[in-house]
Each structure stands twice: as structure tokens, then as C-alpha cells.
VEXDREN-2710 file (C-alpha; in Angstrom, 1 decimal):
% VEXDREN-2710
k/r/px/py/pz
1/MET/-58.6/-26.2/10.7
2/ARG/-58.6/-29.5/9.0
3/ALA/-58.9/-33.3/11.2
4/THR/-57.8/-35.6/8.1
5/ARG/-56.5/-38.0/9.7
6/ALA/-58.7/-41.3/10.7
7/ARG/-56.1/-41.1/14.4
8/ILE/-56.9/-40.6/17.8
9/ALA/-54.6/-37.4/19.1
10/ALA/-55.5/-38.4/23.2
11/ALA/-57.5/-41.8/22.6
12/VAL/-54.3/-43.6/21.5
13/VAL/-52.6/-42.3/25.1
14/ALA/-54.2/-46.1/27.2
15/ALA/-54.3/-48.0/23.2
16/GLY/-51.3/-49.7/23.1
17/THR/-51.7/-51.0/26.8
18/VAL/-55.6/-51.6/26.9
19/CYS/-55.1/-53.7/23.0
20/SER/-52.5/-56.5/24.4
21/ILE/-55.1/-58.3/25.9
22/LEU/-57.3/-59.2/22.9
23/VAL/-54.5/-60.8/20.6
24/THR/-55.5/-64.1/21.5
25/PRO/-57.2/-66.1/18.8
26/GLY/-60.4/-67.9/20.5
27/VAL/-60.4/-65.1/23.2
28/ALA/-63.9/-64.3/24.1
29/SER/-65.2/-61.0/26.2
30/ALA/-67.5/-61.7/29.2
31/HIS/-69.3/-58.6/28.1
32/SER/-70.7/-59.3/24.4
33/GLY/-69.7/-62.3/23.6
34/MET/-66.7/-60.8/21.4
35/THR/-64.3/-63.2/20.2
36/THR/-60.5/-62.8/18.7
37/VAL/-59.8/-64.4/15.8
38/ALA/-57.1/-62.7/14.8
39/GLY/-53.8/-60.8/16.3
40/GLY/-50.2/-59.3/15.7
41/LEU/-51.6/-56.4/13.2
42/SER/-50.0/-53.1/12.7
43/ASN/-52.6/-50.5/13.1
44/PRO/-55.8/-52.5/10.9
45/ARG/-58.8/-50.8/9.7
46/GLY/-61.2/-51.4/6.7
47/LEU/-62.1/-55.1/6.0
48/ALA/-64.0/-57.0/3.1
49/PHE/-64.3/-61.2/3.0
50/GLY/-62.9/-62.3/-0.4
51/PRO/-64.2/-64.8/-3.1
52/ASP/-62.3/-66.8/-1.4
53/GLY/-64.5/-66.3/2.3
54/SER/-61.5/-65.4/4.2
55/LEU/-61.8/-61.8/5.6
56/TYR/-59.1/-59.4/4.4
57/VAL/-57.8/-56.2/6.1
58/ALA/-55.9/-52.5/5.4
59/GLU/-53.0/-52.9/7.7
60/ALA/-51.8/-49.2/7.7
61/GLY/-48.4/-50.4/9.3
62/ARG/-45.7/-48.8/11.8
63/GLY/-43.8/-46.1/9.7
64/GLY/-40.6/-46.7/9.3
65/ALA/-36.7/-45.0/9.5
66/GLY/-37.9/-41.8/7.7
67/PRO/-37.5/-39.5/6.6
68/CYS/-39.3/-38.3/9.6
69/PHE/-41.1/-34.6/9.5
70/ALA/-43.8/-32.8/12.1
71/GLY/-47.2/-34.8/12.6
72/ALA/-50.4/-32.9/11.8
73/GLU/-51.4/-32.9/15.4
74/GLY/-47.6/-32.8/16.8
75/GLY/-44.9/-35.0/17.3
76/THR/-42.8/-36.3/14.8
77/VAL/-44.4/-38.8/12.7
78/CYS/-41.9/-41.7/10.2
79/PHE/-42.6/-43.0/7.1
80/GLY/-41.5/-46.3/5.7
81/THR/-42.6/-49.4/4.3
82/SER/-44.3/-51.4/6.3
83/GLY/-48.3/-51.0/5.4
84/ALA/-49.1/-54.2/4.0
85/ILE/-53.4/-55.9/3.0
86/SER/-53.7/-59.4/5.1
87/ARG/-55.7/-62.6/4.9
88/VAL/-57.2/-63.9/7.6
89/SER/-58.3/-67.4/7.4
90/HIS/-58.8/-70.2/10.3
91/GLY/-56.8/-67.7/12.8
92/LYS/-54.2/-67.2/10.9
93/VAL/-53.0/-64.3/9.0
94/ARG/-50.4/-64.0/6.2
95/ARG/-49.9/-61.1/4.5
96/VAL/-50.6/-60.8/0.9
97/VAL/-49.3/-57.4/-0.4
98/SER/-46.7/-56.2/1.7
99/GLY/-43.8/-53.0/2.2
100/LEU/-47.2/-50.5/1.3
101/ALA/-46.2/-46.6/2.6
102/SER/-46.5/-46.1/5.8
103/ILE/-46.7/-42.6/7.8
104/ALA/-47.0/-43.6/11.8
105/ASP/-45.7/-41.8/15.3
106/GLU/-42.1/-41.7/15.5
107/GLY/-40.7/-44.9/17.9
108/THR/-44.2/-46.4/18.7
109/GLY/-45.4/-46.8/15.1
110/ALA/-49.2/-45.8/16.5
111/SER/-51.7/-43.7/14.6
112/ALA/-50.5/-44.7/11.3
113/ILE/-51.5/-43.5/7.8
114/GLY/-50.9/-46.5/5.0
115/PRO/-53.1/-48.4/4.0
116/SER/-57.5/-48.0/5.1
117/ASP/-59.6/-49.9/3.6
118/VAL/-60.4/-52.9/0.9
119/SER/-62.9/-53.4/-1.3
120/PHE/-63.1/-56.5/-4.2
121/ARG/-64.6/-57.1/-7.6
122/GLY/-64.7/-60.6/-8.4
123/ARG/-61.1/-61.3/-7.7
124/VAL/-59.2/-58.1/-7.6
125/LEU/-58.7/-56.3/-4.5
126/TYR/-59.0/-52.8/-4.8
127/PHE/-57.5/-50.3/-1.6
128/THR/-56.7/-46.9/-0.5
129/VAL/-53.6/-45.7/0.6
130/GLY/-54.2/-42.4/3.3
131/LEU/-52.3/-39.0/3.0
132/GLY/-53.8/-36.8/6.0
133/ALA/-51.8/-33.5/4.3
134/ASP/-52.0/-31.2/1.4
135/PRO/-50.8/-33.2/-1.7
136/ALA/-47.8/-31.3/-2.4
137/MET/-46.2/-32.8/0.2
138/ARG/-45.8/-35.8/-1.3
139/THR/-42.7/-34.6/-3.2
140/GLY/-40.9/-35.2/-0.1
141/LEU/-41.8/-38.8/0.5
142/PRO/-39.6/-41.5/-0.8
143/GLN/-42.0/-43.9/-3.5
144/PRO/-42.1/-48.1/-2.7
145/GLY/-42.2/-49.2/-6.4
146/PRO/-45.4/-47.0/-7.6
147/ARG/-46.9/-44.2/-6.3
148/GLN/-49.3/-44.7/-3.1
149/ASN/-49.7/-41.9/-0.4
150/GLY/-53.5/-40.5/-1.7
151/TRP/-53.9/-43.3/-4.4
152/LEU/-56.5/-45.9/-4.7
153/LEU/-54.6/-49.4/-6.1
154/ARG/-55.4/-53.2/-7.0
155/THR/-54.6/-55.9/-6.5
156/LYS/-54.5/-59.5/-7.4
157/GLY/-52.3/-61.0/-5.0
158/HIS/-49.0/-60.2/-6.1
159/GLY/-47.7/-56.7/-6.2
160/ALA/-49.9/-53.1/-5.8
161/LYS/-50.8/-51.2/-9.5
162/GLN/-52.3/-47.8/-9.6
163/VAL/-55.6/-47.2/-10.6
164/ALA/-56.3/-43.4/-9.6
165/ASP/-55.3/-40.5/-8.0
166/ILE/-57.2/-39.0/-5.7
167/ALA/-54.9/-36.7/-4.1
168/GLY/-53.8/-35.3/-7.2
169/PHE/-57.4/-34.9/-8.3
170/GLU/-58.2/-32.7/-4.6
171/ALA/-55.5/-30.9/-5.6
172/THR/-56.5/-29.9/-9.3
173/ALA/-60.4/-30.0/-8.7
174/ASN/-60.6/-29.7/-4.5
175/PRO/-64.6/-30.2/-4.6
176/ASP/-65.1/-29.1/-0.8
177/GLY/-63.3/-25.1/-1.7
178/GLY/-61.2/-25.5/1.6
179/LEU/-57.6/-26.4/2.1
180/PRO/-55.9/-29.1/-0.4
181/ASP/-55.9/-31.9/1.8
182/SER/-56.5/-35.6/1.0
183/ASN/-56.5/-38.5/3.5
184/PRO/-58.4/-41.6/1.3
185/GLN/-60.8/-43.7/3.8
186/SER/-63.0/-45.9/2.5
187/VAL/-63.8/-47.7/-0.6
188/LEU/-66.1/-49.6/-2.4
189/THR/-66.5/-51.2/-5.9
190/THR/-69.3/-50.8/-7.8
191/GLY/-70.5/-51.9/-11.0
192/SER/-69.3/-48.5/-12.7
193/GLY/-65.8/-48.3/-10.9
194/GLN/-64.8/-47.7/-7.1
195/LEU/-66.3/-44.7/-4.6
196/VAL/-63.7/-43.4/-2.5
197/ALA/-64.3/-41.7/1.0
198/ASP/-61.9/-38.8/1.0
199/ALA/-62.2/-37.8/4.6
200/GLY/-59.2/-34.8/3.8
201/GLY/-60.8/-33.5/1.5
202/ASN/-64.8/-33.4/2.4
203/SER/-66.0/-35.4/-0.8
204/LEU/-66.8/-39.1/-2.0
205/VAL/-65.8/-39.2/-5.4
206/ARG/-66.0/-41.5/-8.3
207/VAL/-63.5/-43.7/-10.3
208/SER/-64.4/-44.8/-13.6
209/SER/-62.8/-47.8/-15.4
210/ARG/-60.9/-46.2/-17.3
211/GLY/-59.4/-43.9/-14.1
212/LYS/-60.6/-41.1/-14.4
213/ILE/-61.8/-39.2/-11.1
214/SER/-65.3/-37.3/-10.8
215/THR/-67.0/-35.8/-7.7
216/VAL/-70.5/-37.4/-6.4
217/ALA/-70.9/-35.6/-3.2
218/THR/-69.6/-33.4/-1.0
219/PHE/-70.5/-32.8/2.8
220/PRO/-71.4/-30.0/4.4
221/ASP/-69.5/-28.0/8.1
222/GLN/-71.3/-27.6/10.6
223/LEU/-71.1/-25.0/13.5
224/VAL/-70.7/-26.3/17.0
225/ASP/-69.4/-24.6/20.7
226/ALA/-66.3/-24.0/21.2
227/PRO/-64.2/-26.2/23.5
228/PRO/-64.1/-24.5/26.8
229/GLU/-59.9/-24.8/27.2
230/LEU/-59.6/-22.8/24.1
231/GLY/-60.4/-19.6/26.1
232/LEU/-63.1/-18.4/23.7
233/PRO/-66.0/-15.8/24.6
234/PRO/-68.9/-17.8/25.0
235/GLY/-71.3/-18.6/22.9
236/THR/-68.2/-18.7/20.4
237/GLN/-69.4/-21.3/17.7
238/LEU/-66.3/-22.9/15.2
239/PRO/-67.5/-24.6/12.0
240/MET/-66.5/-28.3/12.7
241/GLN/-66.0/-30.0/9.5
242/ALA/-67.6/-33.5/8.0
243/VAL/-64.5/-35.7/7.7
244/PRO/-66.2/-38.7/5.5
245/THR/-64.9/-41.7/6.3
246/SER/-66.9/-44.8/5.4
247/VAL/-68.9/-45.6/2.6
248/VAL/-71.2/-48.3/2.0
249/ARG/-74.6/-49.4/-0.5
250/GLY/-77.9/-49.4/1.2
251/PRO/-80.3/-52.2/0.4
252/ASP/-82.3/-49.0/-1.4
253/GLY/-79.0/-48.8/-4.1
254/ALA/-78.4/-45.5/-2.6
255/TYR/-75.1/-45.2/-0.7
256/TYR/-74.3/-44.3/3.1
257/VAL/-71.6/-42.3/3.8
258/GLY/-70.7/-41.8/7.9
259/THR/-68.3/-38.7/9.1
260/LEU/-66.2/-38.4/11.7
261/THR/-66.1/-34.6/11.9
262/GLY/-63.2/-32.7/12.4
263/PHE/-61.9/-29.6/15.0
264/PRO/-63.5/-29.9/17.8
265/PHE/-64.8/-33.7/17.7
266/GLN/-68.0/-32.9/19.2
267/PRO/-69.9/-35.8/20.8
268/GLY/-73.1/-36.4/19.2
269/ALA/-72.4/-34.7/15.8
270/ALA/-71.2/-37.4/13.5
271/ARG/-74.0/-37.9/11.1
272/VAL/-74.7/-40.6/8.0
273/PHE/-75.7/-39.1/4.5
274/ARG/-77.5/-40.9/2.6
275/VAL/-76.2/-39.8/-1.5
276/VAL/-78.3/-40.4/-4.4
277/PRO/-75.9/-39.5/-7.5
278/GLY/-77.1/-36.4/-9.0
279/LYS/-78.7/-35.2/-6.1
280/ALA/-77.2/-33.6/-2.8
281/PRO/-76.6/-35.9/-0.1
282/LYS/-79.1/-35.9/2.5
283/ILE/-78.8/-36.7/6.8
284/TYR/-80.3/-40.3/7.1
285/ALA/-79.0/-40.6/10.6
286/THR/-78.0/-38.2/13.3
287/GLY/-76.5/-38.4/17.6
288/PHE/-73.4/-40.3/16.5
289/THR/-69.9/-39.9/17.8
290/ASN/-66.7/-40.0/15.6
291/ILE/-68.0/-42.5/13.0
292/ILE/-64.6/-44.6/11.1
293/ASP/-66.7/-47.4/9.2
294/LEU/-70.6/-48.8/8.6
295/ALA/-72.1/-51.5/7.5
296/PHE/-75.4/-53.2/6.5
297/GLY/-77.0/-56.3/7.8
298/PRO/-78.9/-59.2/7.4
299/ASP/-81.5/-57.6/8.8
300/ARG/-80.9/-54.5/6.7
301/LYS/-80.0/-52.4/9.3
302/LEU/-77.3/-49.9/9.2
303/TYR/-74.2/-50.8/12.0
304/VAL/-72.2/-47.7/12.4
305/LEU/-68.9/-48.3/14.2
306/GLU/-67.9/-44.9/16.5
307/ILE/-63.9/-45.1/17.3
308/ALA/-64.4/-43.4/20.2
309/HIS/-67.3/-43.3/21.5
310/ASN/-67.3/-40.8/23.9
311/GLY/-64.9/-38.3/21.8
312/LEU/-61.8/-37.8/20.3
313/LEU/-60.4/-35.3/22.9
314/SER/-62.0/-37.3/25.5
315/GLY/-59.2/-39.6/26.7
316/ASP/-60.9/-42.2/27.0
317/PRO/-60.4/-45.2/24.1
318/THR/-63.7/-46.6/23.8
319/GLY/-65.4/-47.2/20.7
320/ALA/-68.9/-48.9/19.8
321/LEU/-70.9/-50.5/17.5
322/ILE/-73.8/-49.5/17.4
323/ARG/-77.1/-50.9/15.8
324/VAL/-79.3/-48.3/13.8
325/GLY/-83.5/-49.4/13.9
326/HIS/-85.8/-48.5/10.9
327/ASN/-87.5/-45.7/13.2
328/GLY/-83.9/-44.5/13.6
329/SER/-83.4/-45.5/16.8
330/ARG/-80.2/-46.9/18.3
331/LYS/-78.9/-49.4/20.2
332/ILE/-75.3/-49.9/21.3
333/VAL/-74.2/-53.8/20.4
334/ALA/-71.1/-53.9/21.9
335/SER/-68.6/-51.4/23.4
336/ALA/-67.1/-52.8/26.0
337/GLY/-63.9/-54.4/24.9
338/LEU/-63.5/-52.5/21.5
339/ILE/-60.9/-49.7/21.7
340/THR/-59.8/-47.4/18.9
341/PRO/-61.6/-49.7/16.3
342/GLY/-60.9/-49.3/12.6
343/GLY/-63.0/-51.5/10.2
344/LEU/-66.3/-53.1/10.3
345/ALA/-67.6/-56.4/8.4
346/ILE/-70.7/-58.2/8.5
347/ARG/-71.0/-61.8/7.1
348/GLY/-73.3/-64.9/9.1
349/GLY/-74.8/-63.0/11.9
350/SER/-71.5/-61.9/13.3
351/ALA/-70.0/-58.3/12.7
352/TYR/-66.0/-58.7/12.1
353/VAL/-64.1/-54.6/13.4
354/SER/-60.1/-54.1/13.5
355/ASN/-59.4/-53.7/16.9
356/CYS/-57.0/-51.4/18.5
357/GLY/-56.9/-49.7/14.9
358/THR/-54.3/-47.0/16.3
359/CYS/-51.8/-49.7/17.6
360/ALA/-48.7/-50.8/16.2
361/GLY/-48.4/-55.3/16.6
362/THR/-50.9/-55.5/19.2
363/GLY/-53.6/-55.0/16.6
364/SER/-56.6/-57.4/16.3
365/ILE/-60.3/-58.5/14.2
366/VAL/-63.1/-59.5/16.9
367/ARG/-66.0/-61.1/16.5
368/ILE/-69.2/-60.1/17.9
369/PRO/-73.1/-62.0/17.2
370/LEU/-75.8/-59.3/16.6
371/ARG/-78.1/-60.0/18.6
END
């Protein structure tokens, strides 16, 4: 069973009401010095600072009027064009690219699949649009301009242009050898193209400057104990998929990939891999739960963002930002007030987190001092 969507089936139940307290710019949290710098966002995910100094965010949108169909985790989801790329400057939000593909829960618009992450190369912004399904299902979706679900696209602030069909590559190459499934999440621009973490394909792929896609790494399943609620015999283990959600470049020049993990989302089982192209990925850090993003700070330490600190099946939507020491130690920088966070960027001694990343219209971006 694949868990390809960066959505939190049980954890989002309380998210809509909790997020409503986090949408006023300038309001600080008494627990961690957390300050909200932007609000009114719909399913905010990946973040990146642009060359103009503004913060850019991928908004997965809130779906739309349809077509509607059965969702991967049950219920009904509907397609629309409410996804966007937005710029945050001085507390103001302006959508620089709108009308992007979005698939979200019917009625609420929560837990959307749409624009997932952003990354700049010069003044060109690259962004991914998720899919969370077998690439073949795209034949039933209408196309808002260029094909978008499952693609890497780019913009200079006016419209969107296709760069590479990540889901199409999964359909033909299927790097991990499992059932065809694609959900492009994190994107990182490099001097030779872009790296994309495909959460559905359990792979990290490279897109060349000419749009050619190749596999950089795949990430293995791990055996974990079956949850008691499944009623399986004691000692039964299940294969849990890696589900890579994030890729960043480290101070050492290697790439670091964080994993959400698939069902049963076992707490403490998410890992960070160190990837050197041409070599097998190696485990860099362990003991995390449902990683959604990574970033390196000015202290050259790795910061890990968990979307659900107690696990996606816990019913608790509280996330966590964790600092990893050079000796592998872990320290929680912030947790209280983080509700299903969706993206992380660091600048000037502060972490910026897209908060309530599974909420439609009540998502926000918060600033957290790194002390």
C-alpha cells in the first residue's frame, strides 16, 4: 500500500479549527517566539526565498468543482484550478501564478494535492505539482493550460511552462520497481538542472537542462510491526515504504533526502538519507516521525520538519521542528503551535514554516527564531 500524498488522514481532523488562531500577521506564540508573518493561505507547502528577498510559497489550493472521484485514503476529492505560487513580502501575500491544478477533499478543500514546492535558479522559479496516484489516472483530468499534475514546471512570474513529466517517467521507468505511482514533492535547483523527490515513486530523479529525466537514487522499504488495529497475529511485520518528501544540498555538497514513510506511519521510523550521485544512498540520521521538509541552518546543522510529531495515525496534528547536532543528537526547536506544517526555509537566524499545510484558506507562514 503506497502513501503517496503529503496528506494526513487522521491528523487533519482538528487542523481546520486549530489553524484559525494562526492567521494574523505579527501574532506571537508564547511557547517558542513563533510569529505569524502571512495568513489566508490554502494548503501552503514548500517555501523558498527569491532573488528579490521575498518569500515564495507553493499553495496546493482547495480543489474545485470537479470532476470528483474517490480519494486514495477514502472519501471524495475534487479537481479544480485553485493552486497557486504566492509571494510574501512585508506581511502581504500576492499570487504571482494562479489557476494551477489542485485536487482536494470535497466540500472542505483540505489536504490538497497541487503545487508542492518551489526553488529558484536566478530569476526563474521552478515548482512541482503533485499527483498522488498511478500516472495513468491523469487521462481523466481536465488540463488547465499545460499539463500540470505530476510535472515539474517553471515561471518567471507570468504563467507556467512545462519542464519535465515526472509522473510520466515513473510510468515508463518505474525506478523502484513497485506499482506505478507518482507524487512529485520537493524540488532543488542545481547547476546542472533540478532534483525532484518523487514521494509516490520512492525515488530521487534529476532533470537535465534539456528536460531529460534520470534516476539518482531510490529508497528502500523497511519492515515494521503491524498496528494492533489490523488484527494480525502478534509479531507480524509489514513493509513500510520510504516516501521521500524533501531534498536539500548540504554544506558538504551531498544531497540530503527526508522520508515521510508510508502506512503504518510508525513513529520514530522516518529517516534522512545522504545521497552522493553514483553511489547508493546512506542513512544519515534516524528516529524521526513523518518528515515533510529539511533545511540546513547558518550553523551548518540540519533542521528537520515533521508534519505529525506523534504520527499520522495518532489523531494529533502537532508537528515539530528539530535540530540535528553534528553528533547526531536531536533537539526540538518548536512544536507547540505547529499544526500539520508543510514546508521549511531558513534565513537570517530564523526558520520560516508553512503552517496548517493541510488547511484551505486558514494556512499561514510562521517565523521561528533558531536559538
